[in-house]
C-alpha positions, 0 to 999 in steps of 0.5 A: 527564566525563559528566552522568547523569540517572537515569530512575525505573525505577532508583529503583523497581527499587533500592527493590525489589530487593537486587541493583539496589539494590546496582548503584545504590549503586556507580554512584552512588558514583562518578558523584555529581559528574556526576549530576541529577536530573530533576523529571520523575522527582521527580514519578514518584516522588512519585506513587509515595510513597503513605505520608507515611512514604515521602514523608519518606524519598524527600524526604529520601535521594532528592530534597532532596540534589539540590535542595540542590545546584540539581541539577535538570534541569526541562523548559523550553518547547523540551521541551514542544514536543518532546513535542507533535512527537515524539507527531505524528511517532510517530502519523504512523509507528506509527499509534498515537493520541494518546489511547492513548499511555502517560503514561509514555511522555510523561514519557520524552520530557521526560525525555530532552529535557530531559537533551539541553538539559542535556547529561546521558545517560538512564540507563534499563531503559526501551530500547524507549522511549527508542529510539523517542524517539531516531527523532524527536530524538537524545539520549543514553541508556544501560541501567544502569549505564555503567562509570566512564571 
């Protein structure tokens, strides 16, 4: 059975839109045993929770269940190495400059590589950036939300 890790955009969209919340809920209902949290995504979500009550809600409803079940994927040294290699490779291929790289793109590289190490598929709405990253190293990603198989 596949392991999955959700990109932050899945959680953010679900918090803003009832239809996305329903789609995420349906996915989580069947995928929960295979679902993991990326510490990168946890950091992004925490950064967006500006009010104390938003942070408590995030911790209680989203983050703590993964921590309790020891289902948190964290980038190791190889993921950080992959980040540097990916940025250098894409800079060479695309002519972009490192200081112009969006912070979110760097987070996506860390998410992608750590998911690869854990044997997990990234579930994301950000297909464009994930496809760019996959030009440098192989990993699995799908658009929300995969069907149960």
